[in-house]
C-alpha positions in Angstrom: -29.2 -36.6 60.5 -26.8 -33.7 60.3 -23.9 -35.9 61.6 -24.6 -38.5 58.9 -24.3 -35.8 56.2 -21.1 -34.5 57.6 -19.6 -38.0 57.7 -20.7 -38.7 54.1 -19.1 -35.4 53.0 -15.8 -36.4 54.7 -15.8 -39.8 53.0 -16.5 -38.1 49.7 -13.6 -35.7 50.2 -11.1 -38.4 51.0 -12.0 -40.3 47.8 -10.0 -38.2 45.3 -11.5 -35.0 46.8 -15.1 -36.0 46.0 -18.0 -37.2 48.1 -19.9 -39.6 46.0 -23.2 -41.0 47.2 -23.8 -44.5 46.1 -27.5 -44.0 45.7 -29.0 -41.7 43.2 -30.7 -38.4 44.2 -32.4 -35.5 42.6 -30.4 -32.3 42.5 -32.2 -29.4 44.2 -29.4 -26.9 44.0 -25.9 -26.4 42.5 -23.4 -24.1 44.2 -20.0 -23.1 42.7 -17.3 -21.6 44.9 -13.9 -20.1 43.9 -14.9 -18.3 40.7 -13.0 -15.1 39.9 -12.5 -14.7 36.2 -14.8 -17.5 34.8 -18.5 -16.6 34.7 -20.9 -18.7 36.7 -22.9 -19.5 33.6 -19.8 -20.7 31.7 -18.9 -23.1 34.6 -22.5 -24.4 34.8 -22.6 -25.0 31.0 -19.8 -27.6 31.4 -21.8 -29.7 33.9 -23.6 -32.8 32.4 -26.7 -32.2 34.6 -29.0 -29.4 35.8 -31.1 -28.7 38.9 -34.0 -31.2 38.9 -32.0 -34.0 37.3 -31.4 -37.3 39.0 -27.7 -38.0 39.4 -25.5 -40.9 40.4 -21.9 -41.4 41.5 -21.0 -41.8 37.8 -22.7 -38.4 37.0 -20.6 -36.6 39.7 -17.3 -38.2 38.5 -18.1 -37.3 34.9 -18.7 -33.7 36.0 -15.2 -33.5 37.4 -13.7 -34.6 34.1 -15.9 -32.2 32.2 -14.8 -29.2 34.3 -11.1 -30.2 34.0 -11.5 -30.5 30.3 -12.8 -26.9 30.0 -9.2 -25.8 30.6 -10.0 -23.1 33.2 -9.3 -24.8 36.5 -6.2 -26.2 38.2 -8.2 -28.0 40.9 -11.8 -29.2 41.1 -13.6 -30.8 44.1 -17.2 -31.8 44.4 -19.3 -32.1 47.7 -22.8 -33.2 48.4 -24.9 -31.6 51.2 -28.2 -33.4 51.0 -29.6 -32.8 47.6 -27.2 -29.8 47.0 -24.1 -30.3 45.0 -21.2 -28.0 45.9 -18.2 -27.4 43.6 -15.0 -25.8 45.0 -12.8 -24.7 42.1 -9.4 -23.2 41.9 -9.0 -21.2 38.6 -5.9 -21.4 36.5 -3.9 -18.2 36.8 -4.1 -15.7 33.9 -0.9 -15.0 31.9 -0.1 -11.4 32.4 3.2 -11.1 30.6 5.6 -13.3 28.6 9.3 -12.4 28.6 12.2 -13.9 26.7 15.8 -13.7 27.8 19.0 -15.0 26.1 17.4 -16.1 22.8 19.4 -15.3 19.7 18.7 -18.2 17.3 15.0 -17.9 17.7 13.3 -14.5 17.3 10.7 -13.3 19.7 8.0 -13.3 17.0 8.7 -17.0 16.3 8.5 -17.9 20.0 5.2 -16.0 20.5 3.7 -17.8 17.5 4.9 -21.2 18.8 3.6 -20.6 22.3 0.2 -19.4 20.9 -0.1 -22.7 19.1 0.1 -24.3 22.6 -2.5 -21.9 24.0 0.2 -20.0 26.0 -0.4 -16.4 25.4 -1.2 -13.2 27.3 -4.7 -13.1 28.6 -5.2 -16.9 28.5 -5.3 -19.2 31.5 -2.0 -21.0 32.2 -1.9 -24.8 32.0 1.3 -25.6 33.9 1.3 -29.2 32.7 2.4 -28.2 29.2 5.4 -26.0 30.3 7.7 -29.0 30.5 6.7 -30.0 27.0 7.5 -26.6 25.7 10.9 -26.6 27.5 11.7 -30.0 26.0 10.6 -28.9 22.5 12.7 -25.8 22.5 15.7 -27.8 23.8 15.2 -30.3 21.0 15.2 -27.5 18.5 18.6 -26.3 19.7 20.0 -29.8 19.5 18.7 -29.9 15.9 20.8 -26.8 15.0 23.9 -28.2 16.8 23.7 -26.4 20.1 23.9 -29.4 22.5 24.8 -27.2 25.5 21.6 -25.3 25.3 19.0 -25.2 28.1 15.6 -23.7 28.3 13.7 -22.9 31.6 10.4 -21.3 32.1 10.0 -19.4 35.4 6.4 -18.8 36.7 6.2 -15.6 38.7 2.9 -15.3 40.7 1.2 -11.9 40.9 -1.8 -10.6 42.9 -5.4 -11.3 41.5 -4.4 -14.8 40.3 -2.0 -13.6 37.6 1.4 -14.8 36.5 4.3 -13.6 34.5 6.3 -16.2 32.4 10.0 -15.7 31.9 11.5 -18.0 29.3 15.2 -18.1 30.0 17.6 -19.4 27.3 21.2 -20.5 27.6 22.0 -21.3 24.0 25.7 -21.9 24.2 27.9 -22.4 21.2 27.0 -24.5 18.2 28.8 -27.8 17.8 31.1 -28.0 14.8 31.4 -30.9 12.4 34.7 -32.4 13.3 34.6 -35.2 10.8 32.3 -36.7 8.1 33.0 -40.4 7.4 31.4 -42.2 4.4 31.7 -45.9 4.7 31.1 -48.3 1.7 32.0 -45.9 -1.2 34.4 -47.4 -3.7 33.4 -45.7 -6.9 33.7 -42.1 -5.7 36.1 -40.8 -3.1 35.1 -39.0 0.1 36.4 -35.7 -1.2 34.3 -36.0 -4.4 31.1 -36.7 -2.5 31.7 -34.2 0.2 32.3 -31.3 -2.2 28.7 -31.5 -3.3 27.2 -31.2 0.1 26.5 -28.1 2.3 27.9 -29.4 5.6 31.6 -28.7 6.0 34.1 -30.4 8.4 36.9 -29.1 10.5 37.5 -25.9 8.6 40.8 -24.0 9.2 40.7 -20.6 10.7 41.4 -18.7 7.4 38.1 -20.0 5.9 36.2 -17.7 8.2 33.6 -17.0 5.5 32.4 -20.6 5.6 30.8 -22.5 8.4 31.3 -26.0 9.8 28.3 -25.7 12.2 26.3 -28.8 12.6 22.6 -28.7 11.8 20.3 -31.7 11.6 18.2 -30.3 8.7 21.3 -29.5 6.7 22.6 -33.1 7.2 19.3 -34.5 6.0 19.6 -32.4 2.9 23.1 -33.5 2.3 22.1 -37.2 2.5 19.5 -36.4 -0.2 22.2 -34.8 -2.3 24.5 -37.8 -2.0 21.6 -40.1 -2.9 20.8 -37.9 -6.0 24.5 -37.9 -6.9 24.4 -41.7 -7.3 20.9 -41.9 -8.9 21.8 -39.3 -11.5 24.7 -41.5 -12.6 22.7 -44.7 -13.0 23.2 -46.3 -9.6 19.6 -47.2 -9.1 20.1 -49.6 -6.2 22.1 -47.1 -4.1 20.9 -47.0 -0.6 21.9 -45.4 2.7 22.2 -48.2 5.2 22.5 -46.0 8.3 23.6 -42.6 9.6 25.1 -41.9 13.0 25.8 -38.6 14.7 28.2 -38.8 17.7 28.6 -35.9 20.1 31.9 -35.3 21.8 31.9 -35.4 25.6 32.2 -31.6 25.9 29.4 -31.2 23.4 31.4 -28.9 21.2 31.8 -31.1 18.1 30.1 -34.0 16.3 31.2 -36.9 14.2 29.0 -38.0 11.3 29.2 -41.5 9.8 27.2 -42.5 6.7 27.1 -46.2 5.7 26.2 -46.6 2.1 25.8 -49.3 -0.5 26.6 -48.1 -4.0 25.3 -50.9 -6.2 25.8 -51.0 -9.9 24.8 -48.8 -12.9 21.5 -49.5 -14.7 20.6 -48.7 -18.3 17.2 -47.6 -19.6 15.9 -50.2 -22.0 12.5 -48.6 -22.7 10.0 -46.0 -21.7 6.2 -46.4 -22.0 3.2 -44.4 -20.8 0.0 -45.6 -19.2 -3.0 -43.4 -18.4 -4.5 -40.5 -20.1 -2.3 -38.0 -22.0 -5.3 -35.8 -22.9 -4.5 -36.2 -26.6 -1.0 -34.9 -26.3 0.7 -38.2 -26.7 2.9 -37.3 -29.7 4.0 -34.0 -28.3 4.9 -35.4 -24.9 6.9 -38.2 -26.4 8.7 -35.8 -28.7 10.0 -33.7 -25.8 10.8 -36.7 -23.6 14.5 -36.2 -22.4 14.9 -39.9 -21.6 16.2 -42.2 -24.4 16.6 -45.9 -24.6 20.1 -47.1 -24.1 21.2 -44.2 -21.8 22.2 -44.6 -18.1 19.3 -44.1 -15.7 19.2 -40.5 -14.4 17.1 -39.6 -11.4 17.2 -35.9 -12.2 15.9 -36.5 -15.7 13.1 -38.7 -14.4 12.0 -36.0 -11.9 12.3 -33.3 -14.7 10.1 -35.5 -16.9 7.4 -35.8 -14.3 7.4 -32.1 -13.5 7.3 -31.2 -17.3 4.3 -33.4 -17.9 2.5 -32.0 -14.9 3.2 -28.5 -16.0 1.9 -29.3 -19.5 -1.3 -30.7 -18.1 -1.7 -27.7 -15.8 -1.7 -25.4 -18.9 -4.8 -27.2 -20.1 -6.7 -27.0 -16.8 -5.6 -30.3 -15.2 -4.2 -28.7 -12.1 -4.4 -31.8 -9.9 -2.7 -34.3 -12.1 -0.6 -37.1 -10.8 2.5 -38.2 -12.7 4.8 -40.9 -11.3 7.4 -43.1 -12.7 7.4 -46.9 -12.0 10.8 -48.6 -12.6 10.8 -52.3 -13.6 14.3 -53.3 -12.7 16.1 -56.3 -14.1 19.0 -57.1 -11.8 20.4 -59.7 -14.1 20.8 -57.5 -17.2 21.2 -54.3 -15.1 18.5 -52.7 -17.1 15.4 -50.8 -16.1 12.1 -50.2 -18.0 10.4 -47.0 -17.0 6.6 -46.8 -16.9 5.3 -43.3 -16.6 1.8 -43.3 -15.2 -0.3 -40.2 -16.0 -3.5 -39.4 -14.2 -4.7 -36.0 -15.3 -7.7 -36.0 -13.0 -10.6 -33.7 -13.7 -10.2 -30.5 -15.6 -10.5 -27.6 -13.1 -12.4 -24.4 -13.9 -12.2 -21.0 -12.3 -15.5 -20.0 -10.7 -14.5 -16.5 -9.3 -11.4 -14.3 -9.1 -11.2 -11.9 -6.2 -8.7 -9.0 -5.7 -7.6 -7.9 -2.3 -5.3 -5.2 -0.9 -5.9 -2.5 -3.6 -7.0 0.3 -1.4 -6.1 3.0 -3.8 -6.1 1.2 -7.2 -9.5 0.5 -8.8 -10.4 -3.2 -9.1 -10.6 -2.8 -12.9 -7.0 -1.6 -13.2 -5.8 -4.9 -11.6 -8.2 -7.1 -13.5 -7.3 -5.8 -16.9 -3.8 -7.3 -16.4 -5.2 -10.8 -15.7 -4.7 -13.4 -18.3 -6.5 -16.1 -16.3 -10.2 -15.5 -16.8 -13.3 -16.5 -14.8 -15.2 -19.4 -16.3 -12.1 -20.7 -18.2 -10.1 -23.7 -17.1 -7.3 -23.2 -14.6 -3.9 -22.6 -16.1 -0.8 -22.2 -14.0 1.0 -20.5 -16.8 -1.7 -17.9 -17.1 -1.8 -17.4 -13.4 2.0 -16.8 -13.3 1.7 -14.5 -16.3 -1.1 -12.5 -14.6 1.0 -12.2 -11.5 4.0 -11.0 -13.5 1.9 -8.4 -15.4 0.4 -7.0 -12.2 3.8 -6.9 -10.5 5.2 -4.8 -13.5 2.9 -2.0 -12.6 5.0 0.7 -10.9 2.4 1.3 -8.2 2.3 -2.4 -7.1 5.0 -3.5 -4.6 4.1 -7.2 -4.5 1.4 -9.6 -5.6 0.5 -13.2 -4.6 -2.3 -15.5 -5.6 -3.9 -18.5 -4.0 -6.5 -21.1 -5.2 -9.3 -22.4 -3.0 -11.4 -25.4 -4.0 -15.1 -24.7 -4.2 -16.8 -26.5 -1.3 -18.8 -29.5 -2.6 -17.5 -29.1 -6.2 -14.4 -31.0 -7.1 -13.7 -29.3 -10.5 -14.0 -25.7 -9.6 -11.7 -23.2 -7.7 -11.8 -19.6 -6.6 -8.6 -17.5 -7.1 -7.5 -14.7 -4.8 -5.0 -12.1 -5.9 -3.6 -10.2 -3.0 -1.6 -7.0 -3.9 0.5 -4.6 -1.8 0.5 -1.1 -3.2 3.4 1.3 -3.0 3.8 5.1 -3.7 2.9 5.6 -7.4 4.3 9.0 -8.0 6.2 11.9 -6.5 5.2 15.3 -5.1 7.8 18.0 -5.1 7.4 21.3 -3.4 10.0 23.5 -1.8 13.2 25.5 -2.1 16.6 24.1 -2.7 20.1 25.3 -3.4 23.0 23.8 -5.4 26.4 24.9 -6.6 25.3 24.4 -10.2 21.6 25.3 -10.2 21.7 28.0 -7.5 18.4 28.8 -5.7 15.5 26.7 -7.0 11.8 26.7 -6.5 9.9 23.6 -7.5 6.3 22.4 -7.5 5.3 19.2 -9.3 3.2 16.2 -9.1 3.9 13.0 -11.1 1.4 10.2 -10.6 1.5 6.8 -12.3 -1.8 5.8 -10.8 -3.9 9.0 -11.1 -6.9 8.7 -8.8 -6.5 4.9 -8.8 -7.3 4.7 -12.6 -3.9 3.3 -13.6 -3.5 6.4 -15.9 -0.3 8.5 -15.5 -0.6 12.3 -15.1 1.9 14.9 -14.3 2.3 18.7 -13.9 5.6 20.3 -13.1 6.6 23.9 -12.4 10.3 24.7 -11.8 12.3 27.9 -11.6 15.9 28.6 -10.7 18.5 31.2 -11.5 18.5 30.4 -15.2 15.4 28.2 -15.9 11.7 28.4 -15.8 9.6 25.5 -17.0 6.0 24.2 -17.0 4.8 20.9 -18.4 1.6 18.9 -18.2 1.2 15.3 -19.4 -1.4 12.6 -19.3 -1.4 9.0 -20.6 -4.1 6.3 -20.6 -2.4 2.9 -21.0 -5.8 1.2 -21.8 -7.4 3.7 -24.1 -9.0 0.7 -25.7 -9.8 -2.7 -24.1 -7.1 -4.5 -26.0 -4.3 -2.3 -24.5 -3.9 0.6 -27.0 -2.5 3.6 -25.1 -3.0 7.2 -25.8 -1.3 10.2 -24.2 -0.4 13.8 -24.7 1.7 16.6 -23.3 2.0 20.4 -23.3 5.2 22.1 -22.3 6.8 25.6 -22.0 10.3 26.6 -20.8 12.6 29.6 -20.7 16.4 29.4 -20.3 18.7 32.2 -19.5 22.2 30.7 -19.4 23.8 34.1 -19.5 23.6 34.0 -15.7 25.8 30.9 -15.5 29.4 31.0 -14.4 30.8 30.0 -17.9 30.3 32.7 -20.5 31.0 30.3 -23.4 27.8 28.4 -22.7 25.6 31.5 -22.3 22.4 31.8 -24.3 18.7 32.6 -23.9 15.9 30.4 -25.2 12.2 30.0 -25.2 10.7 26.6 -26.1 7.1 25.5 -26.2 4.9 22.9 -27.9 2.6 20.0 -27.6 2.4 16.4 -28.7 0.6 13.1 -28.7 1.6 9.5 -28.6 -0.1 6.2 -29.1 1.1 2.6 -28.3 0.1 -0.8 -29.6 0.8 -4.1 -27.8 2.2 -6.8 -30.1 2.2 -9.6 -27.5 2.7 -10.0 -23.8 6.3 -8.7 -23.9 6.5 -6.4 -26.9 5.0 -3.0 -27.7 5.4 -0.4 -30.4 4.8 3.4 -29.9 4.3 6.3 -32.2 4.3 10.0 -31.5 4.1 13.4 -33.0 5.2 16.8 -31.6 5.0 20.4 -32.6 7.9 22.3 -31.1 8.8 26.0 -31.4 12.3 27.2 -30.3 13.5 30.8 -30.0 17.1 31.4 -29.1 19.0 34.6 -28.8 22.1 36.0 -27.0 23.9 32.8 -27.9 27.7 32.7 -27.8 29.1 32.3 -31.3 31.3 29.3 -30.6 32.8 27.4 -33.5 30.8 24.2 -33.4 27.7 26.2 -34.3 28.8 27.3 -37.7 26.6 24.9 -39.6 23.7 25.6 -37.2 24.0 29.3 -37.8 24.2 28.9 -41.5 20.9 27.0 -41.8 18.9 28.9 -39.2 19.9 32.6 -39.5 18.2 34.6 -42.2 21.0 35.8 -44.6 19.4 39.3 -44.9 18.7 39.7 -41.2 21.4 38.1 -39.1 20.0 39.9 -36.0 16.7 38.0 -36.2 17.8 35.3 -33.8 17.8 31.6 -33.9 14.1 30.9 -34.3 12.9 27.5 -35.7 9.8 25.4 -35.7 10.0 21.6 -36.0 7.4 18.9 -36.7 8.7 15.8 -35.0 7.6 12.2 -35.6 8.8 9.3 -33.4 8.5 5.5 -33.3 9.7 3.1 -30.7 9.8 -0.5 -29.6 9.9 -1.9 -26.1 10.4 -5.5 -25.0 10.2 -6.2 -21.3 10.2 -9.4 -19.3 11.0 -7.7 -16.0 9.4 -9.3 -12.9 8.6 -5.9 -11.4 7.8 -2.4 -12.4 10.1 -0.8 -9.8 13.2 -2.5 -8.4 13.1 -5.5 -10.7 15.4 -8.4 -9.9 15.0 -10.7 -12.9 14.2 -10.4 -16.6 15.3 -7.9 -19.3 14.3 -4.7 -20.9 15.0 -3.5 -24.4 13.9 -0.1 -25.6 14.6 1.6 -28.9 13.2 5.0 -30.0 13.9 7.2 -33.0 12.8 10.7 -33.6 12.9 12.5 -36.9 11.8 16.0 -38.1 9.7 16.2 -41.2 11.2 17.8 -44.4 9.0 20.9 -44.0 10.6 21.6 -40.5 13.1 24.4 -40.2 15.7 21.9 -39.1 16.1 18.4 -40.5 17.6 15.9 -38.1 17.0 12.5 -36.5 17.9 11.1 -33.1 17.9 7.5 -31.9 18.2 6.0 -28.4 18.7 2.4 -27.3 18.6 1.1 -23.8 19.1 -2.5 -22.6 18.9 -3.8 -19.1 19.4 -7.4 -17.9 18.9 -8.6 -14.3 20.5 -11.8 -13.2 19.2 -13.2 -9.8 22.1 -14.6 -7.8 20.1 -16.1 -5.0 16.9 -18.0 -4.9 15.0 -15.3 -3.0 16.4 -12.6 -5.4 18.0 -10.7 -2.4 21.2 -10.7 -4.5 21.0 -9.8 -8.1 23.3 -8.4 -10.9 22.3 -5.7 -13.3 24.0 -4.9 -16.6 22.8 -1.8 -18.4 23.8 -0.4 -21.8 22.7 3.0 -23.1 23.4 4.2 -26.6 22.4 7.3 -28.5 23.1 8.9 -31.8 21.8 11.9 -33.8 22.6 13.9 -36.8 21.1 16.0 -39.6 20.0 15.0 -43.0 19.9 17.1 -46.2 21.5 20.5 -46.6 20.6 24.2 -47.0 22.5 26.9 -48.8 25.4 24.4 -49.2 25.6 23.6 -45.5 24.7 20.2 -44.1 22.1 20.0 -41.4 23.4 18.9 -38.1 21.8 17.8 -34.8 20.9 21.1 -33.0 22.8 21.6 -29.8 19.4 21.7 -27.9 19.1 18.0 -28.7 22.6 17.0 -27.6 23.3 14.0 -25.3 24.9 14.8 -21.9 26.8 12.7 -19.4 27.7 13.1 -15.8 25.5 13.4 -12.7 22.8 10.7 -12.9 24.1 8.5 -15.7 27.8 8.5 -14.8 27.8 9.0 -11.1 30.8 10.7 -9.5 31.0 13.5 -12.1 29.1 16.8 -12.1 26.2 17.2 -14.4 27.0 18.2 -18.0 30.7 18.0 -17.5 31.6 15.0 -19.8 31.9 15.4 -23.5 32.6 18.1 -26.1 33.2 21.6 -24.8 32.4 24.8 -26.6 35.3 26.4 -28.5 35.3 30.2 -29.3 37.6 31.2 -32.0 38.9 34.7 -31.6 40.2 36.5 -34.8 43.4 38.4 -34.5 43.5 42.1 -35.5 46.1 44.7 -36.1 45.8 48.6 -36.0 44.4 50.1 -39.2 45.9 53.0 -41.2 45.2 56.2 -39.2 45.1 58.4 -42.3 42.4 56.4 -43.9 40.2 55.7 -40.9 41.6 56.8 -37.5 41.2 54.2 -34.8 40.2 51.4 -37.2 41.5 47.8 -37.2 41.8 45.2 -40.0 41.8 41.4 -39.9 45.2 39.9 -39.7 46.4 36.4 -40.8 43.9 33.7 -39.8 46.7 31.4 -38.6 47.3 33.8 -35.8 43.8 33.3 -34.4 43.4 32.1 -30.8 40.7 29.9 -29.1 39.1 29.5 -25.7 37.5 26.3 -24.3 34.4 26.3 -22.0 34.6 24.8 -18.6 31.4 22.7 -19.1 30.3 20.5 -21.9 27.5 21.5 -24.3 26.9 17.8 -25.2 27.5 15.7 -28.3 25.6 13.8 -30.9 26.7 10.3 -29.8 26.6 8.6 -26.4 27.6 5.2 -24.9 27.3 4.3 -21.2 27.7 0.9 -19.6 26.5 0.3 -16.0 27.1 -2.7 -13.9 25.5 -3.1 -10.4 25.5 -5.7 -7.7 22.2 -5.5 -5.9 22.6 -6.5 -2.3 20.3 -6.7 0.8 20.2 -3.3 2.5 22.1 -3.4 5.8 20.1 -3.0 9.0 16.7 -3.3 7.2 14.4 -6.3 7.3 13.2 -8.1 4.2 9.9 -6.2 4.5 11.5 -3.2 3.0 13.2 -5.0 0.1 10.7 -3.7 -2.5 10.9 -0.1 -1.3 14.7 0.3 -0.5 17.5 -0.9 -2.7 21.2 -0.9 -2.1 23.7 -1.6 -4.8 27.4 -1.5 -5.6 27.9 0.1 -9.1 30.4 0.9 -11.8 29.6 3.4 -14.5 31.7 3.9 -17.6 31.0 5.9 -20.8 31.5 8.9 -22.9 29.7 11.5 -25.0 31.4 12.7 -28.3 30.8 14.7 -31.4 31.2 12.7 -34.7 31.4 16.0 -36.7 34.2 17.6 -34.7 37.5 18.2 -36.5 40.4 18.9 -34.1 42.7 19.7 -37.1 40.8 23.1 -37.5 42.8 24.3 -34.5 46.2 22.9 -35.3 47.7 26.3 -36.0 45.9 28.2 -33.3 47.0 28.9 -29.7 44.9 28.9 -26.6 43.7 32.2 -25.3 43.8 32.5 -21.5 42.8 36.2 -21.5 39.3 35.4 -20.2 39.8 32.2 -18.2 42.9 30.4 -16.9 40.9 27.5 -15.6 39.7 26.3 -19.0 40.5 22.6 -19.8 42.9 21.6 -22.6 41.5 21.0 -26.1 41.1 17.3 -26.9 39.7 15.4 -29.8 36.0 15.5 -29.0 35.2 13.1 -31.9 37.2 10.3 -30.1 34.7 7.8 -28.5 37.6 6.2 -26.5 37.8 9.1 -24.0 36.0 7.0 -21.5 35.2 8.1 -17.9 34.6 5.6 -15.2 33.5 5.6 -11.6 32.4 3.1 -8.9 30.5 3.4 -5.7 27.5 2.6 -3.6 23.9 3.7 -4.2 20.8 3.6 -2.0 17.4 4.1 -3.6 14.2 4.6 -1.7 10.6 4.6 -3.0 9.4 7.2 -0.5 6.0 8.7 -0.1 7.4 11.8 -1.8 8.7 9.8 -4.8 11.9 7.9 -5.7 15.0 9.2 -3.9 18.5 8.1 -4.9 21.6 8.7 -2.8 25.0 7.8 -4.4 28.5 7.9 -3.1 31.0 7.5 -5.9 34.8 7.5 -6.5 36.1 8.5 -9.9 38.2 5.7 -11.5 39.1 7.4 -14.8 38.8 11.0 -15.8 40.2 13.6 -18.1 41.5 17.1 -17.6 38.8 19.6 -16.8 36.4 17.0 -15.4 34.7 18.1 -12.2 33.9 15.5 -9.6 30.8 15.1 -7.5 31.4 12.3 -5.0 28.0 12.5 -3.3 24.8 13.1 -5.2 21.1 13.1 -4.4 18.4 12.9 -7.0 14.6 12.9 -6.8 12.4 11.0 -9.3 15.0 8.7 -10.8 15.6 4.9 -10.3 18.1 2.7 -12.0 
């Protein structure tokens, strides 16, 4: 009996490794041998029978297929010992490590993702049967990008405990160049005219090293579409590409492309009609139709018409509309009638809107920017507007949305907005030293998203060798639900410029006050703001330079000239802002216009006004906005109104505009513009017999003057900035929204419209006190332009915005001090 069983087992083993009894039997036991990683229960679950079941030859063969299909085993054998079924298995090795060597065109991350799609990843069992498919697929990819010499081999390195390492070795070789592109069948347009519109280039000379003649299959496919569109846009409705051939040279270093085309003849549109449902917008759609009867057929216009109608329908909730144009061609008359079929489908409504990614920002802060509402119909325009408004928030780096159909309901969708936050403020604390500011101590917090509420708050404390300041501010941009903002600020500062290097700019001042502001939205892009401030200024120890004569006359008390320059102002302000920028920080498209005017009330000690205008325009130069161009214009003007004691009010010097440093890079701060002029009266010895040791004033024409080394500002400003925004070298696109590199050029000037250089025609310069003072120039001349160019790197760091600039001065004037490298905190351009 035992011999029979052994013979039966041998026969079963020789028949494809299995011993299959012809008769059925009842399984009394199942034994599995060779398991290491796979659990016994997992293996038994793949069997089509259990202990106690009656099995046949078919049942045993089916169990082999089931175990193979589980994907865990390289080899499966089944034996029968009486009523006991024995499985001897060899498990597939587990992938321990995957290495890549020699790949340049394909990144490691892309390869890992591709292999995972084929279930080849660390920790998974290895199916060696698919390795050759992977090798062939990767080789085909290289052929598609023109690398016909490329080879890909996967080495399997066996390790103890049934593990393997995979080493994918690449030999990419050089890309084949396009040696020649031949177009056969073209009579209406020359080869050169057609080839200049495509991306593929042929046989480029060495001096065109900035271009590439590398062959790529996808690029060629796109070029064929461009040539087809070129003919269709000019009325050649019957144009067709008969064939395309790509021949590879024997050495696989170059390719020859041949396109065989049939041009056909031009066709004229003899009518346009609509079929389907235009949702009651028939007249409007027909009025904006760009296609007219009698004009040549234009494929681009047809596509534009279809897209425009689809976008219009999407505005009213028909997000799944189908618009297609059916041409009815008359080859005899060479005319075509266009039938535009419009199927709006069902109106789609929004069931729910979810917000993800806002770990710091409250959900309400994001939702109040949404213009697409739950329960309303789905509008692509409102979705894009919602995305744009969220992205304009300075504490949001990026935002995307997606729509998901509601399961089982064909007219409802759920919308998900996914945001990525970025640092929303700056924290400054520490000690610094600069040539101009000296030793500085600083402590400050500026937060545009205070505690995730979307409100801005700030407190700043600063002290250095001549300045102490403290300010506190708070603004709620949604004080009311309809977007009315409310804010306020309190400030205090002390200045002691007597410690500065230049005596002519020396003065002491104390300034404090408080204010409030309110803003009203006009529409999605325009906003007006109003404010009021109470400001107290106390100035003393001021150098009596000549440009302050009107200021002294209206501020000093006639009977008490030693009282100091003390004045209290009540300031009112109004402003307008229009912004279509695509982001709050580091925008790449859109424009910003801002105008603000401040005026003191007639009951203030000083009567003046001050206006500022800023315009920024971003022009994206690439589809992904990695390259963009910025033009920026900044204008300012201020002056007094009314008079006192026969003297006109002027803009107080504390309100002057300044240039240099941050707004015209490459120059030191407060170096551009009018300089202070001290007029020194000449004197001759008095008559000793009358008053020994006394002096008396001589002839005024013999007075002398001295010019300060630094500017005290002016009442007019104009600055133009142009920047080419480029990808940041050595950084991936993941940092595009937090690091920006740009090439810039700044130009501008600050001047004093009230300055009269002829007051000093008869005077001579006094070098008694300083031989380094600049020459006197006409400070009322706006044409004294300064200019610089350089490179700037800006980083939205966790500590706040940081700006590094390296600039070279292009145009300067005598006395200007250069600052080739600058570093600023809290400023972005």
